[in-house]
C-alpha positions as CSV (number, residue, x, y, z in Angstrom):
1,M,0.0,0.1,0.0
2,H,2.8,2.3,1.0
3,L,4.7,1.5,-2.3
4,M,1.6,2.4,-4.4
5,S,1.3,5.7,-2.6
6,G,5.0,6.6,-3.4
7,V,4.4,5.6,-7.0
8,T,1.3,7.8,-7.1
9,V,3.3,10.8,-5.8
10,C,6.1,10.2,-8.3
11,L,3.5,10.0,-11.2
12,S,1.9,13.4,-9.9
13,V,5.5,14.9,-9.9
14,L,6.1,13.8,-13.5
15,W,2.7,15.2,-14.6
16,A,3.6,18.5,-13.0
17,V,6.9,18.5,-14.6
18,K,5.2,17.8,-18.1
19,L,3.0,20.8,-17.5
20,L,5.9,23.1,-16.7
21,S,8.0,21.9,-19.6
22,L,11.2,22.9,-17.9
23,P,14.4,20.9,-19.2
24,W,16.1,20.7,-15.8
25,L,12.8,19.6,-14.2
26,C,12.5,16.9,-16.7
27,S,16.0,15.7,-16.0
28,L,15.0,15.6,-12.3
29,A,12.0,13.6,-13.0
30,A,13.9,11.3,-15.3
31,G,16.6,10.9,-12.8
32,L,13.9,10.0,-10.1
33,G,12.6,7.1,-12.4
34,L,15.9,5.8,-13.1
35,C,16.9,5.8,-9.4
36,L,13.7,3.9,-8.6
37,A,14.3,1.6,-11.4
38,Q,18.0,0.9,-10.9
39,R,18.2,1.0,-7.0
40,A,14.9,-0.6,-6.2
41,S,16.2,-2.6,-3.2
42,W,13.9,-2.9,-0.4
43,K,16.1,-0.7,1.8
44,F,16.2,2.0,-0.9
45,I,12.5,1.7,-1.3
46,H,12.0,2.1,2.4
47,V,14.3,5.1,2.6
48,A,12.4,6.6,-0.3
49,L,9.0,6.1,1.1
50,C,10.2,7.6,4.5
51,T,11.6,10.7,2.9
52,L,9.6,11.4,-0.3
53,K,7.1,13.7,1.4
54,R,10.0,15.6,3.0
55,D,12.0,15.9,-0.2
56,L,8.9,17.0,-2.2
57,M,8.2,19.6,0.5
58,C,11.6,21.0,0.0
59,L,11.5,20.7,-3.8
60,A,8.4,22.9,-3.7
61,V,10.2,25.5,-1.6
62,I,13.3,25.5,-3.9
63,L,11.2,25.9,-7.0
64,R,9.2,28.9,-5.5
65,V,12.5,30.5,-4.4
66,R,14.2,29.8,-7.7
67,F,11.4,31.2,-9.8
68,S,11.3,34.4,-7.5
69,I,15.0,34.8,-8.0
70,Y,14.9,34.5,-11.8
71,R,12.0,36.9,-11.9
72,N,14.1,39.4,-9.9
73,L,17.1,38.9,-12.0
74,R,15.1,39.5,-15.2
75,N,13.7,42.8,-13.6
76,R,17.1,43.8,-12.2
77,S,15.5,44.0,-8.8
78,T,17.3,45.3,-5.7
79,I,16.5,44.9,-2.0
80,P,15.4,48.5,-1.8
81,A,13.2,48.2,-4.9
82,L,11.6,45.1,-3.3
83,F,11.1,46.9,0.0
84,A,9.4,49.8,-1.9
85,Q,6.7,47.2,-3.0
86,M,6.1,46.3,0.7
87,V,5.6,49.9,1.5
88,A,3.2,50.5,-1.4
89,Q,1.1,47.5,-0.1
90,H,0.8,48.7,3.5
91,P,2.4,52.0,4.2
92,D,0.9,52.4,7.8
93,K,1.5,48.9,9.1
94,P,4.3,48.7,11.8
95,A,7.6,47.6,10.3
96,L,10.0,47.8,13.2
97,I,9.4,48.1,16.9
98,Y,12.3,49.1,19.1
99,E,11.8,47.3,22.4
100,F,14.3,49.7,24.2
101,T,12.4,52.8,23.7
102,G,9.0,51.5,22.6
103,E,9.3,53.4,19.2
104,V,7.2,52.2,16.3
105,W,8.3,52.7,12.7
106,T,5.8,52.0,10.1
107,F,6.8,50.9,6.6
108,R,6.4,54.5,5.3
109,E,8.3,55.9,8.1
110,L,11.1,53.4,7.7
111,Q,11.3,54.3,4.0
112,E,11.4,58.0,4.8
113,R,14.4,57.5,7.1
114,C,16.1,55.4,4.3
115,H,15.4,58.3,1.9
116,A,17.0,60.8,4.3
117,V,20.0,58.4,4.7
118,A,20.3,58.2,0.8
119,H,20.3,62.1,0.6
120,W,22.9,62.4,3.3
121,A,25.1,59.7,1.4
122,L,24.9,61.6,-1.8
123,E,25.7,64.9,0.1
124,Q,28.9,63.4,1.3
125,G,30.0,62.7,-2.4
126,W,30.0,58.9,-1.9
127,A,29.5,56.8,-5.2
128,E,28.4,53.3,-5.9
129,G,30.8,50.8,-4.4
130,D,32.0,53.0,-1.5
131,V,31.9,51.4,1.9
132,V,30.7,52.9,5.2
133,A,31.3,51.0,8.4
134,L,28.5,50.7,10.8
135,Y,29.6,50.3,14.5
136,M,26.4,50.3,16.6
137,E,24.3,48.2,19.0
138,S,21.2,46.8,17.5
139,Q,18.5,49.4,16.8
140,P,16.2,50.3,13.8
141,L,18.5,52.9,12.7
142,V,21.0,50.3,11.7
143,V,18.5,48.9,9.2
144,A,17.6,52.5,7.8
145,L,21.4,53.1,7.5
146,W,22.3,50.1,5.3
147,L,19.1,50.1,3.4
148,G,19.3,53.8,2.8
149,L,22.9,53.5,1.6
150,A,22.0,50.7,-0.7
151,M,19.4,53.0,-2.4
152,V,22.5,54.9,-3.8
153,G,24.8,51.9,-4.2
154,V,26.9,52.5,-1.1
155,E,27.8,49.3,0.8
156,A,27.7,49.1,4.5
157,A,30.2,47.0,6.6
158,L,28.2,45.7,9.6
159,I,30.8,45.5,12.3
160,N,30.5,43.5,15.5
161,H,30.0,46.1,18.3
162,N,31.8,43.8,20.8
163,L,35.1,44.2,19.0
164,R,37.9,46.4,20.4
165,Q,41.3,47.6,19.4
166,H,43.2,45.6,16.8
167,P,40.3,43.5,15.7
168,L,38.1,46.5,15.3
169,L,40.8,48.3,13.3
170,H,41.2,45.0,11.2
171,C,37.5,45.0,10.3
172,V,37.3,48.7,9.5
173,S,40.4,48.4,7.2
174,V,39.6,45.2,5.3
175,S,36.4,46.7,4.2
176,G,38.1,49.8,2.7
177,A,35.5,52.0,4.4
178,R,35.6,55.7,3.7
179,A,33.6,56.6,6.8
180,M,32.4,55.1,10.1
181,V,29.1,55.5,11.9
182,F,29.2,54.7,15.5
183,G,26.9,54.6,18.4
184,T,27.7,57.0,21.1
185,E,27.7,54.0,23.5
186,L,30.8,52.9,21.7
187,T,32.7,56.2,21.9
188,E,35.4,54.9,24.1
189,A,36.2,52.0,21.9
190,V,36.4,54.3,18.9
191,S,38.7,56.7,20.8
192,E,41.1,53.8,21.5
193,V,41.7,53.3,17.8
194,S,41.1,56.7,16.3
195,S,44.8,57.6,16.0
196,S,45.2,54.4,13.9
197,L,42.4,55.0,11.5
198,Q,43.2,56.3,8.0
199,P,43.6,60.2,8.1
200,S,40.8,60.4,5.4
201,M,38.3,58.5,7.6
202,V,35.1,60.6,8.4
203,L,33.4,59.8,11.7
204,F,29.6,60.2,12.4
205,S,28.1,59.5,15.8
206,S,24.5,58.6,16.7
207,G,22.9,58.6,20.0
208,E,22.8,60.7,23.2
209,Q,25.8,63.0,23.3
210,Q,26.8,62.2,26.8
211,D,30.7,62.3,26.4
212,K,30.8,65.5,24.5
213,V,34.5,66.2,25.3
214,R,35.6,62.9,23.8
215,L,33.2,63.2,20.8
216,C,34.7,66.5,20.1
217,S,38.2,65.2,20.3
218,L,37.2,62.7,17.7
219,H,35.8,65.4,15.4
220,A,32.7,63.1,14.9
221,Q,29.8,64.8,13.1
222,N,26.3,64.4,14.8
223,L,24.6,62.0,12.3
224,D,21.2,62.4,14.0
225,A,21.1,66.1,13.4
226,L,22.2,65.7,9.8
227,L,19.5,63.1,9.1
228,A,16.9,65.2,10.8
229,S,17.4,68.0,8.4
230,S,17.8,65.7,5.3
231,P,15.0,65.4,2.8
232,K,12.6,62.3,3.4
233,H,11.4,62.0,-0.2
234,P,13.2,59.8,-2.9
235,T,16.4,60.9,-4.4
236,N,16.7,61.5,-8.2
237,Y,19.6,59.0,-8.2
238,A,19.3,56.1,-10.8
239,L,20.8,53.1,-9.3
240,R,23.0,50.9,-11.7
241,K,23.3,48.0,-9.4
242,D,21.2,44.9,-10.0
243,F,20.2,41.6,-8.2
244,N,23.8,40.1,-8.2
245,D,25.7,43.1,-7.1
246,R,27.0,43.8,-3.6
247,L,24.6,44.9,-1.0
248,F,26.7,45.0,2.2
249,Y,29.5,43.1,4.2
250,I,28.9,40.8,7.2
251,Y,32.0,39.6,9.1
252,T,32.6,36.0,9.9
253,S,35.4,34.4,12.0
254,G,36.4,32.1,9.1
255,T,38.6,29.3,10.1
256,T,41.9,31.1,10.4
257,G,43.1,34.6,11.3
258,M,41.1,37.8,11.8
259,P,37.3,38.2,10.9
260,K,36.7,38.2,7.1
261,A,34.3,40.6,5.4
262,A,31.8,38.2,3.6
263,V,30.2,39.7,0.6
264,V,26.4,39.7,0.6
265,V,24.8,40.5,-2.7
266,H,21.1,41.5,-3.2
267,S,20.2,38.0,-4.5
268,R,21.8,36.3,-1.5
269,Y,19.9,38.4,0.9
270,F,16.7,37.6,-0.9
271,R,17.6,33.8,-1.0
272,I,18.3,33.5,2.7
273,A,15.1,35.5,3.8
274,A,12.9,33.6,1.3
275,F,14.0,30.3,2.2
276,G,13.3,31.1,5.8
277,F,9.7,32.5,5.0
278,H,8.7,29.6,2.7
279,S,10.3,26.7,4.6
280,F,8.9,27.2,8.0
281,G,5.4,28.4,7.5
282,L,5.8,32.0,8.2
283,R,2.9,34.3,7.4
284,H,2.6,37.9,6.2
285,D,0.8,39.0,9.5
286,D,3.5,37.5,11.8
287,I,5.2,39.5,14.2
288,I,8.9,38.4,14.9
289,Y,10.8,38.9,18.1
290,N,14.5,39.6,17.1
291,C,16.9,39.8,20.0
292,L,19.8,38.7,17.8
293,P,22.6,41.3,16.9
294,L,22.0,43.1,13.6
295,Y,25.5,42.6,12.6
296,H,24.8,38.8,12.2
297,S,23.1,37.5,9.2
298,A,20.6,35.7,11.4
299,G,19.5,39.2,12.8
300,T,19.8,41.4,9.8
301,I,18.8,38.9,7.0
302,M,16.8,36.1,8.3
303,G,15.0,38.3,10.8
304,V,14.8,41.9,9.3
305,G,14.5,40.3,5.8
306,Q,11.2,39.1,6.7
307,C,10.0,42.6,7.2
308,L,11.6,44.1,4.2
309,L,10.7,41.5,1.6
310,F,7.5,39.8,3.0
311,G,5.9,42.7,5.0
312,L,6.2,41.1,8.6
313,T,6.6,43.2,11.7
314,V,9.9,42.9,13.5
315,V,10.4,43.6,17.2
316,V,14.1,44.7,17.6
317,R,15.7,44.3,21.0
318,R,19.0,45.9,21.8
319,K,20.3,43.0,23.7
320,F,19.1,39.6,24.6
321,S,17.5,39.3,28.0
322,A,16.4,35.8,29.3
323,S,14.3,37.3,32.2
324,R,12.5,39.7,29.7
325,F,12.1,37.4,26.7
326,W,8.6,36.0,27.2
327,D,7.4,39.2,28.7
328,D,8.4,41.1,25.5
329,C,6.7,38.4,23.4
330,V,3.4,38.8,25.3
331,K,3.8,42.6,25.2
332,H,4.1,42.8,21.4
333,N,2.0,39.8,20.5
334,C,4.9,38.1,18.9
335,T,4.1,34.9,16.9
336,V,7.7,34.0,15.7
337,I,10.8,34.1,17.7
338,Q,14.5,33.9,16.6
339,Y,17.2,31.9,18.5
340,I,20.6,30.4,18.5
341,G,21.1,27.4,20.6
342,E,22.4,29.2,23.7
343,I,19.4,31.4,23.9
344,C,17.1,28.3,24.2
345,R,19.3,26.9,27.0
346,Y,19.2,30.3,28.9
347,L,15.5,30.4,28.7
348,L,15.1,27.0,30.1
349,A,17.4,28.0,32.9
350,Q,15.0,30.8,33.9
351,P,12.5,30.2,36.7
352,V,8.9,29.6,35.4
353,R,7.0,32.7,35.0
354,P,3.4,33.4,33.9
355,S,4.4,35.0,30.5
356,E,5.8,31.9,29.2
357,A,2.3,30.2,29.2
358,H,0.5,33.2,27.8
359,H,2.5,34.0,24.6
360,Q,1.3,33.5,21.1
361,V,4.6,32.2,19.6
362,R,4.0,29.6,17.0
363,V,7.4,29.4,15.3
364,A,11.0,29.3,16.7
365,L,13.5,30.1,14.0
366,G,17.2,29.6,14.3
367,N,20.1,27.3,14.4
368,G,22.2,25.4,17.1
369,L,19.4,23.7,19.1
370,R,20.9,20.7,20.8
371,P,18.7,17.5,20.7
372,S,18.4,17.4,24.6
373,V,17.4,21.1,24.8
374,W,15.2,20.8,21.7
375,E,12.4,18.6,23.2
376,E,12.4,20.4,26.6
377,F,12.3,23.7,25.0
378,V,9.4,22.9,22.7
379,Q,7.3,21.2,25.5
380,R,7.9,23.8,28.3
381,F,7.1,26.8,26.0
382,R,4.5,25.2,23.7
383,I,6.3,25.9,20.5
384,E,4.4,24.3,17.6
385,R,7.2,24.4,15.1
386,V,11.0,24.7,15.1
387,G,12.6,26.1,12.1
388,E,16.2,24.9,12.4
389,F,18.7,25.6,9.5
390,Y,22.5,25.5,8.9
391,G,24.5,28.0,6.8
392,A,27.2,30.7,7.1
393,T,26.6,34.0,5.7
394,E,28.7,33.3,2.6
395,C,28.1,29.5,2.1
396,N,26.4,27.9,-0.8
397,C,25.5,24.7,1.1
398,S,22.8,25.9,3.4
399,L,20.5,23.3,5.0
400,I,17.0,23.4,6.3
401,N,15.2,21.2,8.7
402,I,11.8,21.4,6.9
403,D,10.0,18.8,8.7
404,G,11.2,19.3,12.4
405,K,13.4,16.2,12.8
406,V,14.7,16.7,16.4
407,G,18.4,17.4,16.4
408,A,19.0,17.8,12.6
409,C,20.2,21.1,11.2
410,G,19.0,19.9,7.6
411,F,19.0,17.1,5.2
412,N,20.1,16.1,1.7
413,S,17.9,13.8,-0.5
414,R,18.9,10.2,-0.5
415,I,16.6,9.7,-3.6
416,L,18.4,12.4,-5.7
417,P,21.6,13.4,-3.9
418,G,22.7,15.2,-7.0
419,F,19.8,17.7,-7.3
420,Y,21.2,19.9,-4.7
421,P,24.9,19.3,-5.1
422,I,26.3,19.3,-1.5
423,R,28.3,16.6,-0.1
424,L,30.0,15.3,3.1
425,V,33.6,14.3,2.1
426,R,36.3,12.6,4.2
427,V,39.0,14.6,5.8
428,Q,42.2,13.8,7.7
429,E,41.6,13.7,11.4
430,E,44.7,15.6,12.4
431,N,44.6,18.7,9.9
432,R,41.1,18.4,8.5
433,E,42.5,18.3,4.9
434,L,40.3,16.7,2.1
435,L,41.2,13.2,1.5
436,R,41.3,12.1,-2.3
437,D,40.8,8.9,-4.2
438,S,43.0,7.3,-6.8
439,Q,41.5,9.8,-9.4
440,G,42.2,12.9,-7.3
441,L,38.5,13.4,-6.3
442,C,37.2,13.9,-2.8
443,I,35.7,10.7,-1.2
444,P,32.1,10.9,-0.2
445,C,31.2,9.9,3.4
446,L,28.8,6.9,4.1
447,P,25.8,7.4,6.3
448,G,27.0,7.6,9.9
449,E,30.5,8.7,8.9
450,P,31.5,12.4,9.9
451,G,32.8,14.5,7.1
452,M,33.3,18.1,5.8
453,L,30.3,19.7,4.2
454,V,31.1,21.2,0.8
455,G,28.9,22.7,-1.9
456,R,29.6,22.8,-5.7
457,I,30.1,26.2,-7.1
458,N,28.2,27.5,-10.1
459,R,28.5,31.1,-10.7
460,T,25.5,31.2,-13.1
461,D,23.1,29.8,-10.6
462,P,22.1,32.2,-7.8
463,L,21.6,29.1,-5.4
464,R,25.1,27.8,-6.1
465,R,27.3,30.9,-6.4
466,F,30.0,31.8,-3.7
467,D,30.5,35.5,-3.6
468,G,33.4,35.2,-1.2
469,Y,35.1,37.9,0.9
470,A,36.4,41.5,0.5
471,D,39.8,40.1,-0.1
472,Q,40.6,37.6,-2.8
473,D,43.1,35.6,-0.6
474,S,40.5,34.8,1.9
475,T,38.1,33.7,-0.9
476,N,40.6,31.4,-2.5
477,Q,41.2,29.7,0.8
478,K,37.6,28.5,1.0
479,I,37.5,27.0,-2.5
480,A,38.6,23.5,-3.4
481,H,38.9,22.1,-7.0
482,N,38.1,18.5,-8.3
483,V,35.7,17.7,-5.6
484,F,32.5,16.1,-7.3
485,K,34.2,15.7,-10.6
486,M,37.5,16.8,-12.3
487,G,37.7,20.5,-13.2
488,D,34.9,21.7,-10.8
489,S,35.0,24.0,-7.9
490,A,33.5,23.7,-4.4
491,Y,33.0,25.9,-1.3
492,I,34.6,24.3,2.0
493,S,32.4,25.0,4.9
494,G,34.9,24.0,7.5
495,D,32.3,22.3,9.4
496,I,32.1,18.6,10.3
497,L,28.7,16.9,10.0
498,V,27.3,13.4,9.9
499,M,24.3,12.2,7.8
500,D,22.0,9.3,8.8
501,E,20.6,6.8,6.4
502,H,17.6,9.0,5.8
503,G,19.7,12.0,4.7
504,Y,19.3,14.1,7.9
505,M,22.3,16.0,8.7
506,Y,23.6,16.6,12.3
507,F,26.3,19.1,13.3
508,R,29.3,17.6,14.8
509,D,32.2,20.1,15.1
510,R,33.5,23.4,13.7
511,S,36.9,22.6,12.3
512,G,40.0,24.6,11.8
513,D,40.9,27.5,14.1
514,T,37.4,28.4,15.0
515,F,35.1,27.3,17.7
516,R,31.5,28.3,18.9
517,W,30.8,29.7,22.3
518,R,27.9,31.7,23.6
519,G,26.4,31.7,20.2
520,E,29.5,33.3,18.5
521,N,32.3,32.0,16.4
522,V,35.6,32.5,18.0
523,S,38.8,32.7,16.0
524,T,41.6,31.1,18.0
525,T,44.2,32.8,15.8
526,E,42.7,36.2,16.6
527,V,42.5,35.4,20.4
528,E,46.1,34.1,20.4
529,G,47.4,37.3,18.8
530,V,45.7,39.4,21.4
531,L,46.8,37.3,24.4
532,S,50.3,37.0,23.1
533,G,50.5,40.8,22.7
534,L,49.4,41.2,26.3
535,L,51.9,38.9,27.6
536,G,54.9,40.3,25.7
537,H,54.6,38.1,22.7
538,T,54.9,34.8,24.5
539,D,53.7,31.5,23.0
540,V,50.0,31.0,23.5
541,A,47.7,28.3,22.2
542,V,44.0,28.9,22.1
543,Y,41.3,26.2,21.5
544,G,38.0,25.1,22.4
545,V,37.1,22.4,25.0
546,S,33.9,20.7,25.6
547,V,32.0,21.2,28.8
548,P,29.2,18.7,29.7
549,G,25.8,20.0,29.3
550,V,26.9,23.3,27.6
551,E,26.4,24.2,24.0
552,G,29.7,24.9,21.9
553,K,33.0,24.8,23.4
554,A,34.6,26.9,26.1
555,G,37.7,28.8,25.2
556,M,41.0,27.6,26.8
557,A,44.4,29.2,26.6
558,A,47.6,27.4,27.1
559,I,50.3,29.9,28.0
560,A,54.1,29.5,28.0
561,H,55.1,30.6,31.5
562,A,58.5,29.5,32.8
563,G,57.5,30.1,36.5
564,G,57.4,33.0,38.9
565,Q,54.4,35.3,39.6
566,F,51.5,35.4,37.1
567,D,49.2,38.2,38.0
568,L,45.8,36.7,37.2
569,D,44.0,39.9,38.2
570,A,45.9,42.1,35.9
571,F,45.6,39.7,33.1
572,L,41.9,39.4,33.4
573,I,41.5,43.2,33.5
574,A,43.6,43.4,30.2
575,V,41.6,40.6,28.6
576,Q,38.2,42.3,29.5
577,K,39.3,45.5,27.8
578,A,40.8,43.8,24.7
579,L,38.2,40.9,24.0
580,P,34.5,40.5,23.9
581,S,33.1,38.4,26.7
582,Y,32.6,35.4,24.4
583,A,36.2,35.3,23.3
584,R,37.7,35.5,26.7
585,P,39.5,32.3,27.9
586,V,37.3,30.4,30.4
587,F,40.2,28.1,31.2
588,L,43.9,28.9,31.5
589,R,46.8,26.4,31.4
590,L,50.2,27.9,32.5
591,M,52.9,25.5,31.3
592,P,56.7,25.6,30.8
593,S,56.4,25.6,27.0
594,V,53.7,25.1,24.3
595,D,54.1,22.4,21.6
596,T,55.2,23.6,18.4
597,T,56.1,22.1,15.0
598,G,59.4,22.3,13.3
599,T,58.2,25.4,11.6
600,F,57.1,26.9,15.0
601,K,53.5,26.4,14.4
602,I,51.6,25.8,17.6
603,Q,50.2,22.2,18.0
604,K,47.0,21.9,19.8
605,M,45.8,18.3,19.4
606,R,47.4,17.1,22.7
607,L,46.1,20.1,24.6
608,Q,42.7,19.6,23.4
609,R,42.7,15.9,24.4
610,E,43.9,16.7,27.8
611,G,41.5,19.6,28.3
612,Y,41.2,21.3,31.7
613,K,42.0,18.4,34.0
614,P,44.9,19.2,36.2
615,Q,48.3,17.8,34.8
616,D,51.7,17.5,36.5
617,S,53.0,19.8,39.2
618,S,55.0,22.0,36.7
619,E,51.7,23.3,35.4
620,K,48.8,25.4,36.7
621,M,45.2,25.3,35.7
622,Y,42.6,28.0,36.3
623,F,39.1,28.6,35.3
624,L,37.0,31.9,35.1
625,D,34.6,32.0,37.9
626,S,31.7,34.1,36.5
627,R,30.2,34.7,39.8
628,A,33.4,35.7,41.7
629,G,34.6,37.6,38.6
630,C,38.1,36.2,38.8
631,Y,40.3,33.2,37.8
632,E,40.3,30.3,40.4
633,A,42.7,27.4,40.4
634,V,41.2,24.2,39.0
635,T,41.8,21.4,41.6
636,D,40.6,17.7,41.1
637,E,37.4,18.5,43.0
638,V,36.7,21.7,40.9
639,H,37.3,19.5,37.8
640,N,34.8,16.9,38.8
641,A,32.3,19.7,39.7
642,V,32.8,21.1,36.2
643,M,32.1,17.7,34.7
644,E,29.1,17.3,36.8
645,G,27.7,20.7,35.8
646,K,28.0,22.2,39.3
647,V,30.1,25.0,38.3
648,C,28.8,28.1,36.6
649,L,30.8,29.1,33.5
């Protein structure tokens, strides 16, 4: 009976394909038939029947998004132009609500503020392709700035507002920004790097002018006053950019070195937002609670994109608050929430409060939700649907968990694995380099075998293109050749996943020199550079270590220290000033020397294996006690308490 049902569905797909008369869809249907004919083992038939509904659901979403993209390509659409269509449909509907102040911007008001930004940009003499760095905490003005700049072809660089000193300077420099807009709450951070900025850099500040003396010393212009006097009607500028041209930059830790400025083109922005809308049952009348930072693609594309492209209302919160989360959702009648895995865990750690039972939230949208947290989160907070997905800002191998499989970050079809050309390939355990077969091609992983996720690159296909980073060297490092077949190119994700026999994908590890902690990617190379500088250029190895019951990996630093006094308090003060909270080492290991290779590259494999368990008497181990606000010694008793989840990290 089940077999006949599957055949009926297949015949329905073939009939739909015939009506559409699209060559590539015909190939898809033909391939499906061949697969069923040639691989009709009972095991394959069982897998096909179990996954056919899921695969067809995803196929429908892909077709819908693909047709929309081709229509926008044909019309030379841009994100500002698509937003204008939403404004025309419902100008007085709330677009953005700022939880911090209670301010509500309608679609018309948001567009007027964007026009003011566009006029201001033209008055500065900026041209298409120029870059302006935005260094601000989350607020609606961030959206108006990058969207208004995009109206005249100027590209924003969305900089992590937690960055300080050298990492901040690097992000501004690599983008080639001509100007920087910063929130006055970050005046001190800008002052610390102002002498190292390019002499031609123009500074603009936004927010309450509290530290007027320091702002004056920076020669920063008051952006709020400039925008208030700027016209709110459309400019006469004729934008030359189209759907595949650059929109803005979002920074990613990458697998090595400092943050990289990932290129986001208009079509990529549309693709990410559209897949989120169509995959997880979002509606045009939904209200999204967005407490994620707007320098992240999750916050500014997956979240705000639903407002700009599909007319949803988005509640923007300046910073995440576990204690206020459900109260905010009730207050604003939110029906969709955004999360990262850590947010769900923080919410579960909160005491039960009335608002968590009186909200109207229907969908939770995000990534990184662990299986053990998943079910408890859904049950306690009565969430009807979890929209889990996987994908870096710049990647071409995004995954969606379209049917709510607990623990999975997405899937790849076992019936037609070639339709969406991604693959898990084998890598060397020590250095994570791609393994090759006798022909020089990458070796696909079998179900249950962990491997690196890669995606075939096709510049002519908006769903398969890889736009890379602001600098070409960083782009080249993420591309491999001869992966699926000789002569091809593929994007290397740097992440280790595993696939089960039904094609569901599960995240295993973030490889290379990056780990994830508190919902943020941490570049070990970047942290090593900062710590080494603070300690007089001593050898430092930074890596992530697993902590039972905690999402991601905690940062650990092994420091070469020959002996004598090590001032932990002074070290912590310097670290707090130089690094954002999520990048500060949770564990310290002071040891006579750090392992290095013959070419003086730091080796971490042994250190990672040994973790934070006290070693011999020549070494000292410490952990950052978040409650006491200082580093404490790790004894055998403390180690056991950490392993049992009794220590708050």
